[in-house]
C-alpha positions in Angstrom: -15.0 -15.2 -12.0 -14.2 -12.5 -14.6 -10.6 -11.4 -15.0 -9.7 -8.5 -12.8 -8.6 -5.5 -15.0 -5.0 -4.3 -14.9 -4.2 -0.8 -13.6 -4.7 1.9 -16.2 -2.2 4.5 -17.1 -4.1 7.3 -15.3 -4.1 5.2 -12.1 -0.4 4.5 -12.4 0.2 8.3 -13.0 -1.8 9.0 -9.8 0.3 6.5 -7.8 3.5 8.0 -9.2 2.4 11.5 -8.3 1.4 10.5 -4.8 4.7 8.8 -4.2 6.6 11.8 -5.5 4.7 14.0 -3.2 5.3 11.7 -0.2 8.9 10.9 -0.7 10.0 14.1 -2.5 11.6 12.2 -5.4 10.5 10.0 -8.2 9.9 6.4 -7.0 10.0 3.6 -9.5 6.9 1.4 -9.6 6.7 -2.1 -10.8 3.7 -4.0 -12.1 3.2 -7.6 -10.9 0.6 -10.2 -10.5 -0.3 -11.9 -7.2 -2.5 -14.8 -6.2 -4.8 -13.8 -3.4 -7.7 -15.4 -1.6 -10.4 -12.8 -2.1 -12.8 -14.3 0.4 -11.7 -15.7 3.7 -14.2 -18.5 3.5 -12.9 -19.8 0.1 -9.7 -21.6 -0.6 -9.6 -20.4 -4.3 -6.7 -18.1 -5.2 -7.4 -15.4 -7.7 -4.8 -13.7 -9.9 -4.8 -10.0 -9.1 -2.8 -7.1 -10.7 -0.4 -5.4 -8.3 1.8 -2.4 -8.1 5.0 -2.7 -6.1 7.6 -0.1 -5.0 10.3 0.4 -2.4 11.2 3.6 -0.5 13.2 4.3 2.7 13.9 0.6 3.3 10.3 -0.3 3.0 8.4 -2.3 0.4 4.8 -1.4 -0.6 2.3 -3.4 -2.5 -1.1 -2.3 -3.8 -3.4 -5.1 -5.1 -6.4 -4.6 -7.4 -9.0 -7.1 -6.2 -11.9 -6.0 -8.4 -13.0 -3.4 -10.8 -12.9 -0.7 -8.1 -11.5 -2.7 -5.2 -8.0 -2.5 -3.7 -6.0 -4.0 -0.9 -2.6 -2.8 0.3 0.2 -3.5 2.7 3.8 -2.6 3.5 6.7 -4.5 4.9 10.3 -4.3 5.9 11.0 -8.0 6.0 8.8 -10.8 4.7 7.9 -11.8 8.3 7.2 -8.1 9.2 4.1 -7.1 7.2 1.6 -4.4 8.0 -1.8 -3.4 6.7 -3.8 -0.2 7.0 -6.5 -1.7 9.3 -9.0 -2.0 6.4 -9.3 -5.1 4.4 -10.4 -3.4 1.2 -10.9 0.1 -0.4 -13.3 1.0 -3.1 -11.3 4.0 -4.2 -7.7 4.0 -5.5 -6.8 7.5 -4.0 -8.1 6.4 -0.6 -6.1 3.2 -0.7 -2.9 4.9 -1.7 -3.2 7.7 0.8 -4.1 5.3 3.6 -1.1 3.1 2.8 1.3 6.0 2.7 -0.2 7.6 5.9 -0.1 4.4 8.0 3.5 3.7 6.9 4.5 7.2 7.7 3.0 6.9 11.1 4.7 3.6 11.6 8.1 5.1 10.5 7.7 7.9 13.0 6.7 5.6 15.8 9.7 3.3 15.0 12.0 6.3 15.4 10.5 7.1 18.8 8.2 9.9 17.8 4.5 9.4 18.4 1.8 11.7 17.3 0.8 14.2 20.0 4.3 14.1 21.5 5.9 17.3 22.6 9.6 18.2 23.1 9.2 17.3 26.8 8.2 13.7 25.8 11.4 13.3 23.7 14.0 14.0 26.4 
């Protein structure tokens, strides 16, 4: 299998911009490598580039699993991991936006606010 390309500088700039917009401050990102099983029916692990960051007590990771393929998840503790409901994205902006939106929804629900709630529901 060919080596999966690293994130390019324009992709990293996009991620930084999206994080700044979401969290209203600069968020430091870190580059890493991870070994992932790319196909559920194969035992082989593949080294994949990853971008990692932390914000509001949450850790986020975005994996590049192909030329234009991404996976993502967030977690608070290693045993408490969450995905977006999609196993893969073929577009970096969609992957980043989905990850940030699902985490924001989770954060609101954890605080007792669910979408569609009114003030009467929060008494």
